N, C-alpha and C positions, 0 to 999 in steps of 0.2 A: 504494500500500500504506500502510495506517495502522492504529494500534491504537485501537479505539473505547472499550475499557474494560479497566482493569487491576484485578485483585483479588489480595490477598495474605493469607495466614493464617500466623501464627507465622514470618514472614520477617523476619530481622534484628531491628529494634526494634519491629516491628508485631505486635500480637496479631491484628489484622485491619484492613484498609484497603481502601477502594474509590476508584478514581480514574477518573472519566469523562473521556474524551479526544475530540478531534476533529481533522480535518485542519488544517493551519496551524501556528502557533507556540503552544506551551504552556510557561509558565515556572513553575517551582517555586522559591519564595523562602523562605529560612530561614537562620538562623545555623548555623554549623558544629555538627554533632552532633545536629541536630534530626530527621534522617531523610529529607532530600530526595534524597540520592544513593542511598539504599536503594531508592527507587521506580524510578529509572531503571536501577539495577543489576538489579532484577527483570525489567524489560523486556528488557535485554540478555541475561539468562539464558534467557528464552523463545526468543530467537533463536539462541543459541550453545551452550546447555547448560553454560555456565561463567560465572564471574564475572571482571570486569576488575580486581578488587581482591584476591582471595584464590585460592589454588590448590586448596582443598578445599571441600566443601559444609558441613562442620561449622559454621563461623562464620556461615553464612547462616540457620541454624535458631535461632530465639529461645531464649535461655537458659531451660532448664527444660522445653522442648517436645521431643517425640520426632521430629517431622517438620515440614516447611514445605510450603505449597502456593502455587503461583503460577498464576494464570489470566489469559489475555488473549483478548479478542475481536478477531480480526484481520480486516480488510476488504481484499480484493483484487479488483479489477475488479468491484466492486459485490456480491460474495458474501462473507458473513461466516462465519468458522470459529472455533470455540472451541478454544483450545489450553490444556491443563492439565498442569502438571508437579508431581510429588510428590517432594520431596527427603527421602531417608532415609539419613542418615549411617551408615556401617558396613554398610548393606544396599543392595540394588539400588534405584535410583530408578525411578519409574514415570511413564508419560506417557499422556495421552489426547488424541485428536484428534477433534473433533466428538462428544465424550462417549464415543467408542469407544476402548478400550485398544489400544495398539500393543505389539508384542512387545519392541522395544528403543527406548529414548528417542531414539536418533539418527535414527529413522525420521521424526521430526517436523521435522528440520532442513530449512530452506527454506520452511517455512510462514510464518515471519516473518524478515525480514532487516533488520539494523540496522548502522549505523556509529556507533560511540561514541568520542568523544574526551574524555579526562579527564586530570587532572594526572599520573596514573601513566604516561601515554603519553610523557612526557619521557624515560622509559627507552628508548624506541625510538632516541633519539639518543645518550644518555649512558650507557646500560646495557650489559649483557652481550649477546653474540650470541644467546643464547636468547630474548631479548625480540623481536629482529627476526625470528628463525625463527618464533616463534609468530605474529607479525603476518602473515607470508606464508602460513602454514598455515591460520590462521583465515580469511583472505581467500579462499584456495582453496576452503574448505568453503562459505563464503557464496556463492561463484561457482557451485560445483557440489557439492552435499552429499555425493556419493559419495566425495569425498576424505577424509571423516571415517573411513570404513572402511579406506582405504589407510593413512592415518596411524596408525590403531589397530593394523593388522597390522604396520607397520614397528616401532612401539614394542614390540610383543610379541617380534618377532624379535630386536630389539636387547637386550632383557632376557635372553632365553634364550641368546643368543650370549655376552653378558657373563658370565652364570653359568657357561657352559662354560669360558671363558677363565680364570676365577678357580679353578674346581674342578679343572681339568686342568693348572694351572700346573706342579705338580711333575713330571708326566710329559712335558709339552711343552717345558720348558726344556732347552736343550742344555747338556751338561756336568753338573757336579755329581756327587755320589757315587751309586752305584747298588748297592743291596743285592741279594742273590740272591732270587728269588721264593719265597714260601712255597708249600707244597703247594696245588695247585688255583688258584694265582694266576698271572695273565699275567706273562710276562717283561717287562722294561722296554721292550724293542724292540716287543713286541706291543702293550703298553698305549699307547705313543706313537703307533704306527701307527693304532690304533683312535681315539685322540683326534684325530689329524690328519684322519682320514676324517670324523669327526663335525663338525669345524670346517669342512671343505670343504662339507659339506651346508648348514651355516648360512651360510657365505659365499654360496652359491648363492641361498638364500632372501633374504639381505640385498640382494644385487645385483639380484635380480628386482624386489622391491618398492621398494627404494631408487631404482632407475633411473626408475621411474614417478613417484615423488614428486619427484625431482630435475628431471625433464623438465617436470612441471607447474609447479614453482617458476620454472624458467628462462623459460617462456612467460609466466608472470605478471609477472615482472620486466620482460620486454620490453614487455608491454602496458601496464604501470603507468607506465613512465618518462615518456612524453609528458604524461600527466595530472598527474604530480608537478611537472614543470617549469612547467606552466601554473598549477597551484594555488599553488605557492610564489611564483611571480612576482606573482600577484594579492594574496596575503596580505602580502608584504613590499614591494610596490610596485617590483618589479624590482631589488632591491638586489644579488642574486647569482644564480648559476646552480646550481640544485639538481639533482643526478643520483644515480642508484643503479646499482650493479653487483653481481654475484653472485660471492662468493669461495668457490670449491669446494675440497674436500679431496682431489680427484683428483690424478693425476700432473701435473707442472708444465705440460707442453705443453697438455694438455686444459684445465687450470685457467686458463691464459692465454687460450685461445680463448673460454672461458665468460665471463671477466672483460671481454672485449672485446665481449660481447653476442651471441656465437654460441650457437645452441641445437641441440646435436647430437641425433640421433634416439635413441629409447629403447634400441635394440639396441646402439648404440655406447656409450652411457652404462653399460649393463650390463657390457659387456666391459671398460670402463675401471675400473669399480668392482672387478671381479674381479682385474684386473691390479694395481691399487693395493693391494688387500687382500693379495695375494701378496707385494708388496714390503715391506709393513710388518708381516708376520706375526711376525717375531722380536720387534719392539718391542711389539706387542700382547700377545704371550705374556708378555714380561717385566713389563709393567705391569698385565696383567689387564683391559684396557679396549679397547673398539672405537674405533679412531683414524680410521676413514674412513667416510664416508657423509653423508647429508643432516643428520644430527644434529651434525656437526662444521663445518658451513658457516656463512657469515655473509652479511648484506646490507650492502654498503659504501655509506655515505652521504657525498657530497662536496658542498661549496659552492665553486664555482669550481674551483680546482686543489687545495684543501686538504680533508682529511677533516673532516667535521662534528664527530665526536667529538674533543674536546680542543682544537679551534680555534674552533668556533662560539660566539658569545656566548649569554647566556641567552635573549635575545630571538630570536636566529637559531635556536637549538635549539627553542624553542617553535614558531616558524614552520615549521620543517622537520617536526616531529612532526605539527603540524596539517595541513601540506601532504600528508603521507602519508595521513592519514585522509580528507581531502577528495578526494585522487586515488582512493582506494579507493571512495569514494561515487560518483564520476563513472564509474569503470570498471563498477561494478555497475549503475548506471543505464543505461549503454550496453548491457551484456550482457543485462540482464533486460527492458529495455523498460518498466520501472517504477521508481519511487523507493523505495529502502530508507528506513527511519525513521532520521533523523539525530538523535543525542543529543549534546549539548554540556554536559558536566558540569563546572561551576565553571570555565569557560574564560575568560570575559570579564575577570575580575578580574586575570588574568595578562597581558593584552594592553594596549598603549598605545591611545590614542583612535583613532589612524589605523588600526591593525590591527583594532580592534573594528568600525569602520565598514566596512572592506573585507570583513571576514568576514560581517557582516550582509548586505551586498549580494550576496555569493556564495551565501548559503543562502536568500535570500528566496523563491525559486521552488520550494523543496523541498516535497513533498506534506505531510510532517509533520516538525516540528522540536521536540524536547523539550529545554528548557534548565533548568539549575539555577544559582542565584545566591544569594549571601549577602544582597545588597541589590539592589533592583530597579533602582537607578540604574546598576548595572554593565551592564545589557542595553541596547543601542542602541534608540532610539525606533523605528527602522525594523522592529524585530522585535516590535512590540506585538501581543498576542493574549490568549488566556485565561491567567489567572494564578491560582496557588494559593499560600496561605501554609501553610508546614509548621512546626509547633511541637510538639516532644516527641511525635512520632508521630501528630499530628492534622493532617488535610489539609482546609483550608477554602478555597473559592473566594473570590477577592478581587473587590471591586466594580470 
């Protein structure tokens, strides 16, 4: 799999740009702020429908423009497909596949698969649990695009359940003063019974969809672990043992089994979610938030016997984050039987010479590697290939 051509219009700093590409290594060289990352961000957006730098689409549209367009010619198994995305902040985005519109943009997921490593990925080690949850869920979607729908359903259920907890707090809380009902108004007991019934319905929805998402994450962590160990070992020259485990918000006994690597079946996870929700009901009502489910879980990263967060050095943290992305690449390569596009955004400047050379050796056989660098000297000689100079939004091939 590779991108043969990228076109952007009103995307980030570009009014328009064309970037011919080919298999092998392509390097975009330019000082910070010149627009090289914007180009690989556009390719990542084609694959994931999201940016690795911002949470919304508005910053992706050039200032003063109403929309942005990103097009990519994708080659898989000798067949070329044109993928086009139209970004419309405040309105629905649109997508075309082979020049034909699709009903929902997420239907194009899987047309292009990328693994992108950027400085922002240091947050996988040093950042909040939400960063690690997003890593897992994005990899799930890259592995099987149908999980985009499951994740979307779960987010909707979570929002609606949270709205219920907040709006129904006065009648769900135990104790407190109770006034007589006004004419035509439910009594306090009736109102509370109705709110509890509605909460039970949303608990059932959350447990049904949440157990599916949780099961998929647990299988992913199990499958990813061996690839991580090997990738970190190669990047760091065997300095320590990198491992991952899943921290669940379920009841302690089940959470302990999961942390040890066990993957319970979906039905058991559903029952455990319902039971845990029942246990924390009073706390949820008091706080007005959902305290149990995949949205409260974390991916635990360890080096040797110590947690990576707070104990790993800067170099070790970089190596761990890079190891996670390289492990994701190898897992996708194994699952799909083809190479995703590997994007290394401003990575080599943060690595010492030894790590640079080891990383270069690891990615040398990838079908397509896209690299950004401030200076060409940062890129190991073993990754020589086509090179472009990027200056103030202009892209020119270098000799």
